[in-house]
C-alpha positions as CSV (number, residue, x, y, z in Angstrom):
1,M,2.8,-1.9,-22.8
2,G,0.4,-1.7,-19.9
3,G,-1.7,-3.7,-17.6
4,R,0.8,-3.8,-14.8
5,N,-0.1,-4.2,-11.1
6,I,1.8,-1.5,-9.3
7,G,1.8,-1.9,-5.5
8,V,2.2,1.1,-3.2
9,A,2.6,0.5,0.5
10,V,0.4,3.0,2.3
11,D,0.0,3.7,6.0
12,F,-1.4,7.2,5.5
13,S,1.8,8.8,6.8
14,S,3.5,11.7,4.9
15,C,6.2,9.4,3.6
16,S,3.6,6.9,2.2
17,K,1.8,9.8,0.5
18,A,5.1,10.8,-1.0
19,A,5.5,7.2,-2.4
20,L,1.9,7.3,-3.7
21,R,2.5,10.7,-5.4
22,W,5.7,9.5,-6.9
23,A,4.1,6.3,-8.3
24,S,1.2,8.1,-9.7
25,T,3.4,10.8,-11.4
26,N,6.3,8.7,-12.5
27,L,5.2,5.2,-13.0
28,A,1.4,4.6,-13.4
29,R,0.0,4.9,-16.9
30,S,-3.3,4.1,-18.6
31,G,-4.2,0.4,-18.4
32,D,-2.3,-0.2,-15.2
33,Q,-3.8,-1.1,-11.8
34,L,-2.5,0.8,-8.8
35,V,-3.0,-1.4,-5.7
36,L,-2.7,0.3,-2.3
37,L,-1.3,-2.1,0.2
38,H,-2.2,-1.3,3.8
39,V,-1.0,-3.6,6.7
40,N,-2.9,-3.2,9.9
41,N,-0.6,-4.5,12.6
42,S,-2.7,-3.5,15.5
43,Y,-6.0,-5.0,14.9
44,Q,-7.8,-6.1,18.1
45,N,-11.2,-7.1,16.9
46,E,-12.1,-10.5,18.2
47,Q,-14.7,-11.0,15.6
48,G,-15.5,-9.7,12.2
49,A,-14.6,-9.8,8.6
50,M,-11.0,-9.0,9.1
51,H,-10.3,-12.4,10.6
52,L,-11.5,-14.0,7.4
53,W,-8.6,-12.3,5.6
54,E,-5.8,-12.8,8.2
55,E,-3.8,-15.1,5.9
56,S,-4.4,-13.8,2.4
57,G,-5.6,-10.2,3.0
58,S,-8.8,-8.6,1.9
59,P,-10.2,-8.9,-1.6
60,L,-9.3,-6.1,-3.9
61,I,-11.3,-3.1,-2.9
62,P,-12.3,-0.7,-5.8
63,L,-11.6,3.0,-5.2
64,V,-15.3,3.8,-4.9
65,E,-15.6,1.4,-2.0
66,F,-12.2,2.4,-0.5
67,S,-13.6,6.0,-0.3
68,D,-16.7,4.8,1.6
69,P,-16.3,5.2,5.4
70,H,-18.8,2.3,6.0
71,V,-16.8,-0.1,3.9
72,T,-13.4,0.9,5.2
73,K,-14.6,0.6,8.8
74,K,-15.4,-3.0,8.1
75,Y,-11.7,-3.5,7.2
76,G,-10.4,-1.6,10.3
77,L,-8.9,1.4,8.6
78,S,-9.7,5.0,7.9
79,P,-8.0,6.6,4.9
80,D,-7.4,10.3,5.1
81,K,-8.8,12.9,2.8
82,E,-5.4,13.7,1.1
83,T,-4.7,10.1,0.2
84,L,-8.2,9.8,-1.3
85,E,-7.7,13.0,-3.3
86,I,-4.4,11.7,-4.7
87,L,-6.1,8.4,-5.7
88,A,-9.1,10.1,-7.3
89,Q,-6.8,12.3,-9.3
90,V,-4.6,9.5,-10.6
91,A,-7.7,7.4,-11.5
92,H,-9.3,10.3,-13.3
93,Q,-6.3,11.8,-15.1
94,S,-4.3,8.7,-15.9
95,G,-6.9,6.1,-16.7
96,V,-5.4,3.9,-14.0
97,E,-7.7,1.5,-12.0
98,V,-7.2,1.9,-8.3
99,F,-7.7,-0.8,-5.7
100,G,-7.0,-1.2,-2.0
101,K,-5.9,-4.5,-0.3
102,I,-5.7,-4.8,3.4
103,F,-3.4,-7.2,5.2
104,Y,-3.3,-8.0,8.9
105,G,0.0,-8.7,10.8
106,D,3.6,-7.8,10.4
107,P,4.1,-5.2,7.7
108,T,7.5,-6.5,6.6
109,K,6.2,-10.0,5.9
110,K,2.8,-9.1,4.6
111,L,4.2,-6.6,2.0
112,C,6.5,-9.3,0.7
113,E,3.7,-11.9,0.6
114,A,1.5,-9.3,-1.3
115,V,4.0,-9.5,-4.2
116,D,2.9,-13.0,-5.0
117,L,-0.7,-12.9,-3.8
118,V,-1.8,-9.9,-5.9
119,P,0.6,-10.5,-8.0
120,L,2.6,-7.3,-8.3
121,S,4.9,-6.1,-11.2
122,C,6.7,-3.7,-8.7
123,L,6.3,-2.2,-5.3
124,I,6.7,1.4,-4.2
125,I,7.3,2.1,-0.5
126,G,8.1,5.2,1.4
127,S,11.0,5.7,3.7
128,R,10.7,7.4,7.1
129,G,14.4,8.3,7.1
130,L,15.2,6.6,10.4
131,S,18.7,7.3,11.8
132,T,21.3,4.5,11.7
133,L,20.8,3.9,15.4
134,K,16.9,3.7,15.2
135,R,17.1,1.5,12.1
136,A,19.5,-0.9,13.9
137,L,17.2,-1.0,17.0
138,M,13.8,-1.0,15.4
139,G,14.5,-2.3,11.9
140,S,13.3,-0.8,8.7
141,V,10.3,-2.0,6.8
142,S,11.7,-0.6,3.5
143,T,15.1,-2.3,4.0
144,Y,13.5,-5.6,4.7
145,V,11.1,-5.4,1.7
146,V,14.0,-4.4,-0.6
147,N,16.0,-7.4,0.4
148,H,13.1,-10.0,0.5
149,A,10.4,-9.0,-2.0
150,A,10.2,-11.1,-5.2
151,C,9.8,-8.0,-7.5
152,P,11.5,-4.7,-8.1
153,V,11.1,-2.3,-5.1
154,T,11.4,1.5,-5.3
155,V,12.0,3.4,-2.0
156,V,10.8,7.0,-2.1
157,K,12.1,9.5,0.4
158,E,9.6,11.9,1.9
159,N,11.4,15.0,0.8
160,M,11.6,14.2,-2.9
């Protein structure tokens, strides 16, 4: 069995890198597509390509383009070196196709929408490990996605 679309929510934080490592080590296999989902919730650009994709997100961006600073600038993001190294390794060693897809807006809603738009077989998301009080005040993206996404969701803690 293969050919699954595995989504990984990535904001380039240490917990999202842990989720990416976990997905690439424990889940992704040859023939699968690993789709990085990044939600830019602070875009301020009045004009530009990102407004074209406000509703449905960017087109799927192949890893070669996702690694190109000129291309990623067009989408309003800058992936870090460690994330790109993890992606290159999983693509090379596992025979997994890697794509990025950028959304603009509220991360909780956009990640749930991505499940149907891509479509995804499953979604992996990191957990920042907020305290009960902070989670009650600020909300938790991972908790929302687990309860609202229309596919299986795996939450990966950073210290795993």
